[in-house]
CHARMM internal coordinates of N, CA and C (Angstrom, degrees):
IC EDIT
DIST 1 N 1 CA 1.4978
DIST 1 CA 1 C 1.5618
ANGL 1 N 1 CA 1 C 108.02
DIST 1 C 2 N 1.3559
ANGL 1 CA 1 C 2 N 114.09
DIHE 1 N 1 CA 1 C 2 N 137.07
DIST 2 N 2 CA 1.4706
ANGL 1 C 2 N 2 CA 116.58
DIHE 1 CA 1 C 2 N 2 CA -177.04
DIST 2 CA 2 C 1.5572
ANGL 2 N 2 CA 2 C 109.08
DIHE 1 C 2 N 2 CA 2 C -79.58
DIST 2 C 3 N 1.3145
ANGL 2 CA 2 C 3 N 115.61
DIHE 2 N 2 CA 2 C 3 N 148.90
DIST 3 N 3 CA 1.4700
ANGL 2 C 3 N 3 CA 119.93
DIHE 2 CA 2 C 3 N 3 CA 176.10
DIST 3 CA 3 C 1.4848
ANGL 3 N 3 CA 3 C 106.32
DIHE 2 C 3 N 3 CA 3 C -84.44
DIST 3 C 4 N 1.4030
ANGL 3 CA 3 C 4 N 111.70
DIHE 3 N 3 CA 3 C 4 N 168.01
DIST 4 N 4 CA 1.4672
ANGL 3 C 4 N 4 CA 120.26
DIHE 3 CA 3 C 4 N 4 CA -177.27
DIST 4 CA 4 C 1.5747
ANGL 4 N 4 CA 4 C 111.28
DIHE 3 C 4 N 4 CA 4 C -54.46
DIST 4 C 5 N 1.3508
ANGL 4 CA 4 C 5 N 121.30
DIHE 4 N 4 CA 4 C 5 N -48.16
DIST 5 N 5 CA 1.3807
ANGL 4 C 5 N 5 CA 122.43
DIHE 4 CA 4 C 5 N 5 CA -173.70
DIST 5 CA 5 C 1.5726
ANGL 5 N 5 CA 5 C 109.00
DIHE 4 C 5 N 5 CA 5 C -67.19
DIST 5 C 6 N 1.2907
ANGL 5 CA 5 C 6 N 118.34
DIHE 5 N 5 CA 5 C 6 N -30.81
DIST 6 N 6 CA 1.4095
ANGL 5 C 6 N 6 CA 118.28
DIHE 5 CA 5 C 6 N 6 CA 176.14
DIST 6 CA 6 C 1.5008
ANGL 6 N 6 CA 6 C 111.99
DIHE 5 C 6 N 6 CA 6 C -70.81
DIST 6 C 7 N 1.2809
ANGL 6 CA 6 C 7 N 119.83
DIHE 6 N 6 CA 6 C 7 N -40.29
DIST 7 N 7 CA 1.4148
ANGL 6 C 7 N 7 CA 126.13
DIHE 6 CA 6 C 7 N 7 CA 172.68
DIST 7 CA 7 C 1.5574
ANGL 7 N 7 CA 7 C 111.20
DIHE 6 C 7 N 7 CA 7 C -55.29
DIST 7 C 8 N 1.2871
ANGL 7 CA 7 C 8 N 116.48
DIHE 7 N 7 CA 7 C 8 N -49.52
DIST 8 N 8 CA 1.4342
ANGL 7 C 8 N 8 CA 121.12
DIHE 7 CA 7 C 8 N 8 CA -179.55
DIST 8 CA 8 C 1.5902
ANGL 8 N 8 CA 8 C 108.18
DIHE 7 C 8 N 8 CA 8 C -62.03
DIST 8 C 9 N 1.3280
ANGL 8 CA 8 C 9 N 118.79
DIHE 8 N 8 CA 8 C 9 N -46.26
DIST 9 N 9 CA 1.4534
ANGL 8 C 9 N 9 CA 121.12
DIHE 8 CA 8 C 9 N 9 CA -179.34
DIST 9 CA 9 C 1.5316
ANGL 9 N 9 CA 9 C 110.00
DIHE 8 C 9 N 9 CA 9 C -59.02
DIST 9 C 10 N 1.3562
ANGL 9 CA 9 C 10 N 119.43
DIHE 9 N 9 CA 9 C 10 N -37.98
DIST 10 N 10 CA 1.4278
ANGL 9 C 10 N 10 CA 122.89
DIHE 9 CA 9 C 10 N 10 CA -177.47
DIST 10 CA 10 C 1.5808
ANGL 10 N 10 CA 10 C 108.26
DIHE 9 C 10 N 10 CA 10 C -66.81
DIST 10 C 11 N 1.3454
ANGL 10 CA 10 C 11 N 114.80
DIHE 10 N 10 CA 10 C 11 N -41.64
DIST 11 N 11 CA 1.4205
ANGL 10 C 11 N 11 CA 120.06
DIHE 10 CA 10 C 11 N 11 CA -177.13
DIST 11 CA 11 C 1.4942
ANGL 11 N 11 CA 11 C 114.67
DIHE 10 C 11 N 11 CA 11 C -65.79
DIST 11 C 12 N 1.3519
ANGL 11 CA 11 C 12 N 115.55
DIHE 11 N 11 CA 11 C 12 N -31.47
DIST 12 N 12 CA 1.5087
ANGL 11 C 12 N 12 CA 118.61
DIHE 11 CA 11 C 12 N 12 CA -176.97
DIST 12 CA 12 C 1.4954
ANGL 12 N 12 CA 12 C 111.59
DIHE 11 C 12 N 12 CA 12 C -58.09
DIST 12 C 13 N 1.3380
ANGL 12 CA 12 C 13 N 117.86
DIHE 12 N 12 CA 12 C 13 N -25.17
DIST 13 N 13 CA 1.4431
ANGL 12 C 13 N 13 CA 116.89
DIHE 12 CA 12 C 13 N 13 CA 178.48
DIST 13 CA 13 C 1.5928
ANGL 13 N 13 CA 13 C 113.42
DIHE 12 C 13 N 13 CA 13 C -69.34
DIST 13 C 14 N 1.3215
ANGL 13 CA 13 C 14 N 114.55
DIHE 13 N 13 CA 13 C 14 N -26.41
DIST 14 N 14 CA 1.5122
ANGL 13 C 14 N 14 CA 120.17
DIHE 13 CA 13 C 14 N 14 CA -177.85
DIST 14 CA 14 C 1.5153
ANGL 14 N 14 CA 14 C 112.16
DIHE 13 C 14 N 14 CA 14 C -104.99
DIST 14 C 15 N 1.3539
ANGL 14 CA 14 C 15 N 121.32
DIHE 14 N 14 CA 14 C 15 N -18.31
DIST 15 N 15 CA 1.4399
ANGL 14 C 15 N 15 CA 122.07
DIHE 14 CA 14 C 15 N 15 CA -174.92
DIST 15 CA 15 C 1.4768
ANGL 15 N 15 CA 15 C 107.72
DIHE 14 C 15 N 15 CA 15 C -110.85
DIST 15 C 16 N 1.3469
ANGL 15 CA 15 C 16 N 114.69
DIHE 15 N 15 CA 15 C 16 N 125.00
DIST 16 N 16 CA 1.4735
ANGL 15 C 16 N 16 CA 120.20
DIHE 15 CA 15 C 16 N 16 CA -177.68
DIST 16 CA 16 C 1.5319
ANGL 16 N 16 CA 16 C 107.54
DIHE 15 C 16 N 16 CA 16 C -94.71
DIST 16 C 17 N 1.2543
ANGL 16 CA 16 C 17 N 115.12
DIHE 16 N 16 CA 16 C 17 N 136.38
DIST 17 N 17 CA 1.5255
ANGL 16 C 17 N 17 CA 121.18
DIHE 16 CA 16 C 17 N 17 CA 176.95
DIST 17 CA 17 C 1.5105
ANGL 17 N 17 CA 17 C 109.77
DIHE 16 C 17 N 17 CA 17 C -94.51
DIST 17 C 18 N 1.2925
ANGL 17 CA 17 C 18 N 115.50
DIHE 17 N 17 CA 17 C 18 N 132.16
DIST 18 N 18 CA 1.5227
ANGL 17 C 18 N 18 CA 124.50
DIHE 17 CA 17 C 18 N 18 CA -178.78
DIST 18 CA 18 C 1.5019
ANGL 18 N 18 CA 18 C 107.96
DIHE 17 C 18 N 18 CA 18 C -119.61
DIST 18 C 19 N 1.2659
ANGL 18 CA 18 C 19 N 115.35
DIHE 18 N 18 CA 18 C 19 N 136.41
DIST 19 N 19 CA 1.4121
ANGL 18 C 19 N 19 CA 120.10
DIHE 18 CA 18 C 19 N 19 CA 178.40
DIST 19 CA 19 C 1.5576
ANGL 19 N 19 CA 19 C 110.88
DIHE 18 C 19 N 19 CA 19 C -90.60
DIST 19 C 20 N 1.2910
ANGL 19 CA 19 C 20 N 114.48
DIHE 19 N 19 CA 19 C 20 N 149.73
DIST 20 N 20 CA 1.5280
ANGL 19 C 20 N 20 CA 116.82
DIHE 19 CA 19 C 20 N 20 CA -173.94
DIST 20 CA 20 C 1.4980
ANGL 20 N 20 CA 20 C 112.09
DIHE 19 C 20 N 20 CA 20 C -57.62
DIST 20 C 21 N 1.3228
ANGL 20 CA 20 C 21 N 119.07
DIHE 20 N 20 CA 20 C 21 N -38.87
DIST 21 N 21 CA 1.4721
ANGL 20 C 21 N 21 CA 120.30
DIHE 20 CA 20 C 21 N 21 CA -178.82
DIST 21 CA 21 C 1.4817
ANGL 21 N 21 CA 21 C 114.66
DIHE 20 C 21 N 21 CA 21 C -64.60
DIST 21 C 22 N 1.3545
ANGL 21 CA 21 C 22 N 119.45
DIHE 21 N 21 CA 21 C 22 N -14.54
DIST 22 N 22 CA 1.4571
ANGL 21 C 22 N 22 CA 123.41
DIHE 21 CA 21 C 22 N 22 CA 179.83
DIST 22 CA 22 C 1.5653
ANGL 22 N 22 CA 22 C 110.44
DIHE 21 C 22 N 22 CA 22 C -93.37
DIST 22 C 23 N 1.3327
ANGL 22 CA 22 C 23 N 117.50
DIHE 22 N 22 CA 22 C 23 N -9.81
DIST 23 N 23 CA 1.4067
ANGL 22 C 23 N 23 CA 122.16
DIHE 22 CA 22 C 23 N 23 CA -175.28
DIST 23 CA 23 C 1.5381
ANGL 23 N 23 CA 23 C 114.58
DIHE 22 C 23 N 23 CA 23 C -61.97
DIST 23 C 24 N 1.2646
ANGL 23 CA 23 C 24 N 115.77
DIHE 23 N 23 CA 23 C 24 N -46.08
DIST 24 N 24 CA 1.4486
ANGL 23 C 24 N 24 CA 119.03
DIHE 23 CA 23 C 24 N 24 CA 178.33
DIST 24 CA 24 C 1.4709
ANGL 24 N 24 CA 24 C 115.24
DIHE 23 C 24 N 24 CA 24 C -53.74
DIST 24 C 25 N 1.3353
ANGL 24 CA 24 C 25 N 115.58
DIHE 24 N 24 CA 24 C 25 N -44.23
DIST 25 N 25 CA 1.4764
ANGL 24 C 25 N 25 CA 118.64
DIHE 24 CA 24 C 25 N 25 CA 179.12
DIST 25 CA 25 C 1.5373
ANGL 25 N 25 CA 25 C 111.43
DIHE 24 C 25 N 25 CA 25 C -69.98
DIST 25 C 26 N 1.3029
ANGL 25 CA 25 C 26 N 117.30
DIHE 25 N 25 CA 25 C 26 N -39.38
DIST 26 N 26 CA 1.4669
ANGL 25 C 26 N 26 CA 121.87
DIHE 25 CA 25 C 26 N 26 CA 178.42
DIST 26 CA 26 C 1.4596
ANGL 26 N 26 CA 26 C 109.60
DIHE 25 C 26 N 26 CA 26 C -59.79
DIST 26 C 27 N 1.3725
ANGL 26 CA 26 C 27 N 118.39
DIHE 26 N 26 CA 26 C 27 N -43.42
DIST 27 N 27 CA 1.4432
ANGL 26 C 27 N 27 CA 122.06
DIHE 26 CA 26 C 27 N 27 CA -177.43
DIST 27 CA 27 C 1.5132
ANGL 27 N 27 CA 27 C 112.73
DIHE 26 C 27 N 27 CA 27 C -66.86
DIST 27 C 28 N 1.3474
ANGL 27 CA 27 C 28 N 113.24
DIHE 27 N 27 CA 27 C 28 N -32.32
DIST 28 N 28 CA 1.5137
ANGL 27 C 28 N 28 CA 117.36
DIHE 27 CA 27 C 28 N 28 CA 174.76
DIST 28 CA 28 C 1.5327
ANGL 28 N 28 CA 28 C 111.48
DIHE 27 C 28 N 28 CA 28 C -66.63
DIST 28 C 29 N 1.3093
ANGL 28 CA 28 C 29 N 115.08
DIHE 28 N 28 CA 28 C 29 N -42.43
DIST 29 N 29 CA 1.4978
ANGL 28 C 29 N 29 CA 123.64
DIHE 28 CA 28 C 29 N 29 CA 177.98
DIST 29 CA 29 C 1.5602
ANGL 29 N 29 CA 29 C 110.67
DIHE 28 C 29 N 29 CA 29 C -64.28
DIST 29 C 30 N 1.2668
ANGL 29 CA 29 C 30 N 117.44
DIHE 29 N 29 CA 29 C 30 N -39.36
DIST 30 N 30 CA 1.4523
ANGL 29 C 30 N 30 CA 123.74
DIHE 29 CA 29 C 30 N 30 CA -178.81
DIST 30 CA 30 C 1.4340
ANGL 30 N 30 CA 30 C 114.00
DIHE 29 C 30 N 30 CA 30 C -140.41
DIST 30 C 31 N 1.3656
ANGL 30 CA 30 C 31 N 120.12
DIHE 30 N 30 CA 30 C 31 N 87.23
DIST 31 N 31 CA 1.4199
ANGL 30 C 31 N 31 CA 123.84
DIHE 30 CA 30 C 31 N 31 CA -175.15
DIST 31 CA 31 C 1.5654
ANGL 31 N 31 CA 31 C 112.06
DIHE 30 C 31 N 31 CA 31 C -70.03
DIST 31 C 32 N 1.2903
ANGL 31 CA 31 C 32 N 121.41
DIHE 31 N 31 CA 31 C 32 N -8.47
DIST 32 N 32 CA 1.4308
ANGL 31 C 32 N 32 CA 126.09
DIHE 31 CA 31 C 32 N 32 CA 179.48
DIST 32 CA 32 C 1.5174
ANGL 32 N 32 CA 32 C 111.64
DIHE 31 C 32 N 32 CA 32 C -94.73
DIST 32 C 33 N 1.2990
ANGL 32 CA 32 C 33 N 119.00
DIHE 32 N 32 CA 32 C 33 N 6.85
DIST 33 N 33 CA 1.4383
ANGL 32 C 33 N 33 CA 123.25
DIHE 32 CA 32 C 33 N 33 CA 179.98
DIST 33 CA 33 C 1.5354
ANGL 33 N 33 CA 33 C 110.61
DIHE 32 C 33 N 33 CA 33 C -60.27
DIST 33 C 34 N 1.3619
ANGL 33 CA 33 C 34 N 114.20
DIHE 33 N 33 CA 33 C 34 N 139.64
DIST 34 N 34 CA 1.4281
ANGL 33 C 34 N 34 CA 120.01
DIHE 33 CA 33 C 34 N 34 CA 178.05
DIST 34 CA 34 C 1.4771
ANGL 34 N 34 CA 34 C 109.16
DIHE 33 C 34 N 34 CA 34 C -93.61
DIST 34 C 35 N 1.3851
ANGL 34 CA 34 C 35 N 115.95
DIHE 34 N 34 CA 34 C 35 N 112.02
DIST 35 N 35 CA 1.4418
ANGL 34 C 35 N 35 CA 121.56
DIHE 34 CA 34 C 35 N 35 CA -175.59
DIST 35 CA 35 C 1.5237
ANGL 35 N 35 CA 35 C 106.75
DIHE 34 C 35 N 35 CA 35 C -106.33
DIST 35 C 36 N 1.3000
ANGL 35 CA 35 C 36 N 116.44
DIHE 35 N 35 CA 35 C 36 N 117.35
DIST 36 N 36 CA 1.4441
ANGL 35 C 36 N 36 CA 124.55
DIHE 35 CA 35 C 36 N 36 CA -174.70
DIST 36 CA 36 C 1.5245
ANGL 36 N 36 CA 36 C 108.96
DIHE 35 C 36 N 36 CA 36 C -105.16
DIST 36 C 37 N 1.2741
ANGL 36 CA 36 C 37 N 119.55
DIHE 36 N 36 CA 36 C 37 N 122.45
DIST 37 N 37 CA 1.4255
ANGL 36 C 37 N 37 CA 131.59
DIHE 36 CA 36 C 37 N 37 CA -179.06
DIST 37 CA 37 C 1.5291
ANGL 37 N 37 CA 37 C 106.00
DIHE 36 C 37 N 37 CA 37 C -94.98
DIST 37 C 38 N 1.3253
ANGL 37 CA 37 C 38 N 122.55
DIHE 37 N 37 CA 37 C 38 N 112.70
DIST 38 N 38 CA 1.4845
ANGL 37 C 38 N 38 CA 123.23
DIHE 37 CA 37 C 38 N 38 CA -175.61
DIST 38 CA 38 C 1.5526
ANGL 38 N 38 CA 38 C 111.20
DIHE 37 C 38 N 38 CA 38 C -100.85
DIST 38 C 39 N 1.2637
ANGL 38 CA 38 C 39 N 116.88
DIHE 38 N 38 CA 38 C 39 N 10.95
DIST 39 N 39 CA 1.4499
ANGL 38 C 39 N 39 CA 117.80
DIHE 38 CA 38 C 39 N 39 CA 176.74
DIST 39 CA 39 C 1.5150
ANGL 39 N 39 CA 39 C 114.25
DIHE 38 C 39 N 39 CA 39 C -78.02
DIST 39 C 40 N 1.2971
ANGL 39 CA 39 C 40 N 118.89
DIHE 39 N 39 CA 39 C 40 N 175.45
DIST 40 N 40 CA 1.4128
ANGL 39 C 40 N 40 CA 122.37
DIHE 39 CA 39 C 40 N 40 CA -174.73
DIST 40 CA 40 C 1.5835
ANGL 40 N 40 CA 40 C 105.91
DIHE 39 C 40 N 40 CA 40 C -81.60
DIST 40 C 41 N 1.3356
ANGL 40 CA 40 C 41 N 114.42
DIHE 40 N 40 CA 40 C 41 N 157.60
DIST 41 N 41 CA 1.4919
ANGL 40 C 41 N 41 CA 120.60
DIHE 40 CA 40 C 41 N 41 CA -172.88
DIST 41 CA 41 C 1.6343
ANGL 41 N 41 CA 41 C 109.48
DIHE 40 C 41 N 41 CA 41 C -54.70
DIST 41 C 42 N 1.2851
ANGL 41 CA 41 C 42 N 114.47
DIHE 41 N 41 CA 41 C 42 N -43.81
DIST 42 N 42 CA 1.4252
ANGL 41 C 42 N 42 CA 115.29
DIHE 41 CA 41 C 42 N 42 CA -176.17
DIST 42 CA 42 C 1.6031
ANGL 42 N 42 CA 42 C 114.32
DIHE 41 C 42 N 42 CA 42 C -63.39
DIST 42 C 43 N 1.3413
ANGL 42 CA 42 C 43 N 112.25
DIHE 42 N 42 CA 42 C 43 N -29.75
DIST 43 N 43 CA 1.4314
ANGL 42 C 43 N 43 CA 119.33
DIHE 42 CA 42 C 43 N 43 CA 176.60
DIST 43 CA 43 C 1.5291
ANGL 43 N 43 CA 43 C 110.35
DIHE 42 C 43 N 43 CA 43 C -73.45
DIST 43 C 44 N 1.3712
ANGL 43 CA 43 C 44 N 116.13
DIHE 43 N 43 CA 43 C 44 N -40.63
DIST 44 N 44 CA 1.4349
ANGL 43 C 44 N 44 CA 123.19
DIHE 43 CA 43 C 44 N 44 CA 179.30
DIST 44 CA 44 C 1.5398
ANGL 44 N 44 CA 44 C 107.74
DIHE 43 C 44 N 44 CA 44 C -64.67
DIST 44 C 45 N 1.3425
ANGL 44 CA 44 C 45 N 121.20
DIHE 44 N 44 CA 44 C 45 N -38.11
DIST 45 N 45 CA 1.4185
ANGL 44 C 45 N 45 CA 124.12
DIHE 44 CA 44 C 45 N 45 CA -176.85
DIST 45 CA 45 C 1.6065
ANGL 45 N 45 CA 45 C 109.47
DIHE 44 C 45 N 45 CA 45 C -67.78
DIST 45 C 46 N 1.2972
ANGL 45 CA 45 C 46 N 112.99
DIHE 45 N 45 CA 45 C 46 N -35.69
DIST 46 N 46 CA 1.4279
ANGL 45 C 46 N 46 CA 119.16
DIHE 45 CA 45 C 46 N 46 CA 179.28
DIST 46 CA 46 C 1.5400
ANGL 46 N 46 CA 46 C 113.11
DIHE 45 C 46 N 46 CA 46 C -64.96
DIST 46 C 47 N 1.3407
ANGL 46 CA 46 C 47 N 116.99
DIHE 46 N 46 CA 46 C 47 N -39.65
DIST 47 N 47 CA 1.4493
ANGL 46 C 47 N 47 CA 121.42
DIHE 46 CA 46 C 47 N 47 CA -177.72
DIST 47 CA 47 C 1.5931
ANGL 47 N 47 CA 47 C 105.95
DIHE 46 C 47 N 47 CA 47 C -171.22
DIST 47 C 48 N 1.3206
ANGL 47 CA 47 C 48 N 111.63
DIHE 47 N 47 CA 47 C 48 N 134.95
DIST 48 N 48 CA 1.4466
ANGL 47 C 48 N 48 CA 116.86
DIHE 47 CA 47 C 48 N 48 CA 174.14
DIST 48 CA 48 C 1.5747
ANGL 48 N 48 CA 48 C 107.50
DIHE 47 C 48 N 48 CA 48 C -159.79
DIST 48 C 49 N 1.3427
ANGL 48 CA 48 C 49 N 111.56
DIHE 48 N 48 CA 48 C 49 N 164.94
DIST 49 N 49 CA 1.4603
ANGL 48 C 49 N 49 CA 118.77
DIHE 48 CA 48 C 49 N 49 CA 177.60
DIST 49 CA 49 C 1.5098
ANGL 49 N 49 CA 49 C 109.88
DIHE 48 C 49 N 49 CA 49 C -82.56
DIST 49 C 50 N 1.3164
ANGL 49 CA 49 C 50 N 114.01
DIHE 49 N 49 CA 49 C 50 N 124.40
DIST 50 N 50 CA 1.4690
ANGL 49 C 50 N 50 CA 117.14
DIHE 49 CA 49 C 50 N 50 CA -179.67
DIST 50 CA 50 C 1.5357
ANGL 50 N 50 CA 50 C 112.65
DIHE 49 C 50 N 50 CA 50 C -51.17
DIST 50 C 51 N 1.3114
ANGL 50 CA 50 C 51 N 114.64
DIHE 50 N 50 CA 50 C 51 N 131.15
DIST 51 N 51 CA 1.4325
ANGL 50 C 51 N 51 CA 120.96
DIHE 50 CA 50 C 51 N 51 CA 176.14
DIST 51 CA 51 C 1.6381
ANGL 51 N 51 CA 51 C 111.87
DIHE 50 C 51 N 51 CA 51 C 91.06
DIST 51 C 52 N 1.3113
ANGL 51 CA 51 C 52 N 114.64
DIHE 51 N 51 CA 51 C 52 N -5.19
DIST 52 N 52 CA 1.4654
ANGL 51 C 52 N 52 CA 116.67
DIHE 51 CA 51 C 52 N 52 CA 176.33
DIST 52 CA 52 C 1.4867
ANGL 52 N 52 CA 52 C 111.77
DIHE 51 C 52 N 52 CA 52 C -71.38
DIST 52 C 53 N 1.2882
ANGL 52 CA 52 C 53 N 116.65
DIHE 52 N 52 CA 52 C 53 N 152.29
DIST 53 N 53 CA 1.5043
ANGL 52 C 53 N 53 CA 119.94
DIHE 52 CA 52 C 53 N 53 CA 177.92
DIST 53 CA 53 C 1.4836
ANGL 53 N 53 CA 53 C 110.62
DIHE 52 C 53 N 53 CA 53 C -103.44
DIST 53 C 54 N 1.3256
ANGL 53 CA 53 C 54 N 118.67
DIHE 53 N 53 CA 53 C 54 N 126.27
DIST 54 N 54 CA 1.3727
ANGL 53 C 54 N 54 CA 123.63
DIHE 53 CA 53 C 54 N 54 CA 178.42
DIST 54 CA 54 C 1.4815
ANGL 54 N 54 CA 54 C 114.96
DIHE 53 C 54 N 54 CA 54 C -82.60
DIST 54 C 55 N 1.2990
ANGL 54 CA 54 C 55 N 115.46
DIHE 54 N 54 CA 54 C 55 N 119.01
DIST 55 N 55 CA 1.4649
ANGL 54 C 55 N 55 CA 122.71
DIHE 54 CA 54 C 55 N 55 CA 178.76
DIST 55 CA 55 C 1.5790
ANGL 55 N 55 CA 55 C 106.39
DIHE 54 C 55 N 55 CA 55 C -142.74
DIST 55 C 56 N 1.2776
ANGL 55 CA 55 C 56 N 115.28
DIHE 55 N 55 CA 55 C 56 N 91.12
DIST 56 N 56 CA 1.5030
ANGL 55 C 56 N 56 CA 120.27
DIHE 55 CA 55 C 56 N 56 CA -178.05
DIST 56 CA 56 C 1.4852
ANGL 56 N 56 CA 56 C 113.02
DIHE 55 C 56 N 56 CA 56 C -51.71
DIST 56 C 57 N 1.2448
ANGL 56 CA 56 C 57 N 118.36
DIHE 56 N 56 CA 56 C 57 N 141.54
DIST 57 N 57 CA 1.5240
ANGL 56 C 57 N 57 CA 126.65
DIHE 56 CA 56 C 57 N 57 CA -173.85
DIST 57 CA 57 C 1.5072
ANGL 57 N 57 CA 57 C 107.18
DIHE 56 C 57 N 57 CA 57 C -53.63
DIST 57 C 58 N 1.2987
ANGL 57 CA 57 C 58 N 120.60
DIHE 57 N 57 CA 57 C 58 N -38.48
DIST 58 N 58 CA 1.4466
ANGL 57 C 58 N 58 CA 123.22
DIHE 57 CA 57 C 58 N 58 CA -174.85
DIST 58 CA 58 C 1.5021
ANGL 58 N 58 CA 58 C 111.95
DIHE 57 C 58 N 58 CA 58 C -64.40
DIST 58 C 59 N 1.3662
ANGL 58 CA 58 C 59 N 122.61
DIHE 58 N 58 CA 58 C 59 N -18.86
DIST 59 N 59 CA 1.4358
ANGL 58 C 59 N 59 CA 123.67
DIHE 58 CA 58 C 59 N 59 CA -176.49
DIST 59 CA 59 C 1.4931
ANGL 59 N 59 CA 59 C 110.05
DIHE 58 C 59 N 59 CA 59 C -121.34
DIST 59 C 60 N 1.3144
ANGL 59 CA 59 C 60 N 120.06
DIHE 59 N 59 CA 59 C 60 N 6.51
DIST 60 N 60 CA 1.4366
ANGL 59 C 60 N 60 CA 122.58
DIHE 59 CA 59 C 60 N 60 CA -171.41
DIST 60 CA 60 C 1.5465
ANGL 60 N 60 CA 60 C 112.03
DIHE 59 C 60 N 60 CA 60 C -59.69
DIST 60 C 61 N 1.2637
ANGL 60 CA 60 C 61 N 118.69
DIHE 60 N 60 CA 60 C 61 N -41.73
DIST 61 N 61 CA 1.4734
ANGL 60 C 61 N 61 CA 119.39
DIHE 60 CA 60 C 61 N 61 CA 179.65
DIST 61 CA 61 C 1.5336
ANGL 61 N 61 CA 61 C 111.64
DIHE 60 C 61 N 61 CA 61 C -62.97
DIST 61 C 62 N 1.3432
ANGL 61 CA 61 C 62 N 117.24
DIHE 61 N 61 CA 61 C 62 N -48.96
DIST 62 N 62 CA 1.4390
ANGL 61 C 62 N 62 CA 118.95
DIHE 61 CA 61 C 62 N 62 CA -177.90
DIST 62 CA 62 C 1.5239
ANGL 62 N 62 CA 62 C 110.63
DIHE 61 C 62 N 62 CA 62 C -66.96
DIST 62 C 63 N 1.3875
ANGL 62 CA 62 C 63 N 116.31
DIHE 62 N 62 CA 62 C 63 N -31.15
DIST 63 N 63 CA 1.4531
ANGL 62 C 63 N 63 CA 119.81
DIHE 62 CA 62 C 63 N 63 CA 179.47
DIST 63 CA 63 C 1.5037
ANGL 63 N 63 CA 63 C 112.67
DIHE 62 C 63 N 63 CA 63 C -62.66
DIST 63 C 64 N 1.3019
ANGL 63 CA 63 C 64 N 116.44
DIHE 63 N 63 CA 63 C 64 N -25.20
DIST 64 N 64 CA 1.4957
ANGL 63 C 64 N 64 CA 123.61
DIHE 63 CA 63 C 64 N 64 CA -178.10
DIST 64 CA 64 C 1.4724
ANGL 64 N 64 CA 64 C 115.10
DIHE 63 C 64 N 64 CA 64 C -89.11
DIST 64 C 65 N 1.3112
ANGL 64 CA 64 C 65 N 117.73
DIHE 64 N 64 CA 64 C 65 N 5.10
DIST 65 N 65 CA 1.4803
ANGL 64 C 65 N 65 CA 124.89
DIHE 64 CA 64 C 65 N 65 CA -176.63
DIST 65 CA 65 C 1.5121
ANGL 65 N 65 CA 65 C 113.48
DIHE 64 C 65 N 65 CA 65 C -124.12
DIST 65 C 66 N 1.2012
ANGL 65 CA 65 C 66 N 123.40
DIHE 65 N 65 CA 65 C 66 N 145.86
DIST 66 N 66 CA 1.4991
ANGL 65 C 66 N 66 CA 126.18
DIHE 65 CA 65 C 66 N 66 CA 176.36
DIST 66 CA 66 C 1.5745
ANGL 66 N 66 CA 66 C 108.67
DIHE 65 C 66 N 66 CA 66 C -72.14
DIST 66 C 67 N 1.2199
ANGL 66 CA 66 C 67 N 116.76
DIHE 66 N 66 CA 66 C 67 N 155.98
DIST 67 N 67 CA 1.4801
ANGL 66 C 67 N 67 CA 128.06
DIHE 66 CA 66 C 67 N 67 CA 172.33
DIST 67 CA 67 C 1.4945
ANGL 67 N 67 CA 67 C 114.39
DIHE 66 C 67 N 67 CA 67 C 71.82
DIST 67 C 68 N 1.3436
ANGL 67 CA 67 C 68 N 116.72
DIHE 67 N 67 CA 67 C 68 N 30.28
DIST 68 N 68 CA 1.4847
ANGL 67 C 68 N 68 CA 120.51
DIHE 67 CA 67 C 68 N 68 CA 167.86
DIST 68 CA 68 C 1.5799
ANGL 68 N 68 CA 68 C 109.07
DIHE 67 C 68 N 68 CA 68 C -120.07
DIST 68 C 69 N 1.2485
ANGL 68 CA 68 C 69 N 112.69
DIHE 68 N 68 CA 68 C 69 N 154.91
DIST 69 N 69 CA 1.4435
ANGL 68 C 69 N 69 CA 118.20
DIHE 68 CA 68 C 69 N 69 CA -179.42
DIST 69 CA 69 C 1.5901
ANGL 69 N 69 CA 69 C 109.20
DIHE 68 C 69 N 69 CA 69 C -61.82
DIST 69 C 70 N 1.3437
ANGL 69 CA 69 C 70 N 118.20
DIHE 69 N 69 CA 69 C 70 N -32.69
DIST 70 N 70 CA 1.4498
ANGL 69 C 70 N 70 CA 119.93
DIHE 69 CA 69 C 70 N 70 CA -176.75
DIST 70 CA 70 C 1.5180
ANGL 70 N 70 CA 70 C 111.06
DIHE 69 C 70 N 70 CA 70 C -87.91
DIST 70 C 71 N 1.2318
ANGL 70 CA 70 C 71 N 122.27
DIHE 70 N 70 CA 70 C 71 N 3.87
DIST 71 N 71 CA 1.5151
ANGL 70 C 71 N 71 CA 125.66
DIHE 70 CA 70 C 71 N 71 CA -172.42
DIST 71 CA 71 C 1.4827
ANGL 71 N 71 CA 71 C 108.48
DIHE 70 C 71 N 71 CA 71 C -54.08
DIST 71 C 72 N 1.2837
ANGL 71 CA 71 C 72 N 117.75
DIHE 71 N 71 CA 71 C 72 N 130.16
DIST 72 N 72 CA 1.4473
ANGL 71 C 72 N 72 CA 128.44
DIHE 71 CA 71 C 72 N 72 CA 174.51
DIST 72 CA 72 C 1.5146
ANGL 72 N 72 CA 72 C 109.64
DIHE 71 C 72 N 72 CA 72 C -112.14
DIST 72 C 73 N 1.3088
ANGL 72 CA 72 C 73 N 119.90
DIHE 72 N 72 CA 72 C 73 N 101.17
DIST 73 N 73 CA 1.4555
ANGL 72 C 73 N 73 CA 124.91
DIHE 72 CA 72 C 73 N 73 CA -173.87
DIST 73 CA 73 C 1.5280
ANGL 73 N 73 CA 73 C 113.50
DIHE 72 C 73 N 73 CA 73 C -48.45
DIST 73 C 74 N 1.3402
ANGL 73 CA 73 C 74 N 115.09
DIHE 73 N 73 CA 73 C 74 N -37.64
DIST 74 N 74 CA 1.4733
ANGL 73 C 74 N 74 CA 120.52
DIHE 73 CA 73 C 74 N 74 CA 178.45
DIST 74 CA 74 C 1.5384
ANGL 74 N 74 CA 74 C 113.35
DIHE 73 C 74 N 74 CA 74 C -60.33
DIST 74 C 75 N 1.3367
ANGL 74 CA 74 C 75 N 115.00
DIHE 74 N 74 CA 74 C 75 N -24.38
DIST 75 N 75 CA 1.4612
ANGL 74 C 75 N 75 CA 116.69
DIHE 74 CA 74 C 75 N 75 CA -178.59
DIST 75 CA 75 C 1.5733
ANGL 75 N 75 CA 75 C 112.81
DIHE 74 C 75 N 75 CA 75 C -96.20
DIST 75 C 76 N 1.2857
ANGL 75 CA 75 C 76 N 114.32
DIHE 75 N 75 CA 75 C 76 N -22.81
DIST 76 N 76 CA 1.5080
ANGL 75 C 76 N 76 CA 114.43
DIHE 75 CA 75 C 76 N 76 CA -177.23
DIST 76 CA 76 C 1.4592
ANGL 76 N 76 CA 76 C 112.41
DIHE 75 C 76 N 76 CA 76 C -70.87
END
COOR INIT
IC SEED 1 N 1 CA 1 C
IC BUILD
């Protein structure tokens, strides 16, 4: 079984990291981008990017699968 750091290392080949200061330009290029905010609800309520989808990190995996209470259709 792979350890956490090995899983993260494997994912880095498929997941691109984007810096906050590049977001405005990326949204201009593609206004239909799905922006997922993985913070907690109280953090999202305090401040968030308009149009972002709140999916707290603790439920992200189940939000991406069908048949869970937390399922977010846009992520499936």
